[in-house]
C-alpha positions in Angstrom: 17.8 156.1 110.0 19.8 154.9 107.0 21.6 151.7 106.3 25.0 151.3 104.6 24.9 149.3 101.4 27.1 148.6 98.4 26.0 149.5 94.9 27.9 149.7 91.6 31.3 149.5 93.5 30.6 152.2 96.0 29.3 152.6 99.6 25.9 154.4 99.9 23.4 155.2 102.6 20.0 153.9 101.8 16.7 155.2 103.2 13.1 154.2 102.5 11.3 156.8 104.6 11.8 160.3 103.2 8.7 162.4 103.8 6.9 163.9 100.8 8.0 167.5 101.4 11.7 166.5 101.8 11.5 164.3 98.7 10.0 167.2 96.7 12.9 169.4 97.9 15.4 166.7 96.9 13.9 166.3 93.4 13.8 170.1 92.9 17.6 170.3 93.6 18.8 167.4 91.5 21.1 167.9 88.6 22.4 165.6 85.8 19.2 163.5 86.2 19.4 160.3 84.2 16.6 157.7 83.9 18.2 154.2 84.1 17.3 151.5 81.6 16.0 148.2 82.8 14.5 147.3 86.2 15.6 146.9 89.7 14.7 145.1 92.9 15.5 146.3 96.4 14.9 143.7 99.2 15.4 143.9 102.9 16.2 140.5 104.5 15.5 139.5 108.1 12.6 138.7 110.3 12.7 141.1 113.4 15.6 143.3 112.2 17.2 144.0 108.9 20.1 141.6 108.4 21.0 142.4 104.8 19.8 144.5 101.9 20.2 143.3 98.3 19.8 145.1 95.0 19.3 143.3 91.7 19.4 144.9 88.3 18.1 143.6 85.0 18.2 144.9 81.4 14.6 143.6 81.1 12.3 146.5 82.1 9.6 144.1 83.3 11.7 141.6 85.3 11.8 143.6 88.6 9.3 146.0 90.2 11.4 149.2 90.5 12.5 151.9 88.1 15.4 154.1 88.9 17.0 157.5 88.3 20.5 158.6 89.0 21.3 162.2 89.8 23.5 164.6 91.7 22.3 166.6 94.7 24.1 169.5 96.5 23.6 168.0 99.9 23.2 164.2 99.4 25.9 163.8 96.7 25.4 161.1 94.0 21.9 159.7 94.4 19.8 156.8 93.0 16.0 156.9 93.5 14.2 153.6 93.2 10.4 153.7 92.9 8.0 150.8 92.3 5.2 148.6 93.5 6.5 145.2 94.6 4.2 142.3 95.7 1.0 144.2 95.0 1.7 146.5 97.9 1.4 150.3 98.0 4.3 152.0 96.2 7.8 152.0 97.7 10.6 154.5 97.5 14.3 153.8 98.2 17.0 156.5 98.1 20.7 155.8 97.9 23.1 158.7 98.5 26.9 159.0 98.9 27.1 161.8 101.4 26.5 159.9 104.7 27.2 163.1 106.7 24.0 164.6 105.2 21.8 162.6 107.6 21.8 160.5 110.7 24.5 157.8 111.2 23.8 154.4 109.6 22.5 151.5 111.7 25.2 149.2 110.5 29.0 149.7 110.5 29.7 147.2 107.7 27.9 147.9 104.4 25.2 145.4 103.4 25.7 143.3 100.3 23.6 145.5 97.9 24.4 144.4 94.4 27.5 142.4 95.5 30.1 144.8 94.1 
């Protein structure tokens, strides 16, 4: 299930568990793909449950563990795909998308902080 989060002045849904087949389908149907400069960090806060999700952005490509692309998708709307390997773990994937109706309802009614915009 997705969470609502703010990023670059808009509300998005964010998910971190897209299966490989669905992700391949998403990538095959993306248009206007743009690799974003710099680096990003996506952090879930909370012990037992997610209490907040924050997103940090830096012009320095080595400051944070995630790279990002921005694109459009016919079903998901505007999307951002963050990929990286934080904290020496296995790789992580986070997908933000604007069309909340394309998937299950979000867990949270009020959007998490995201990047603070």
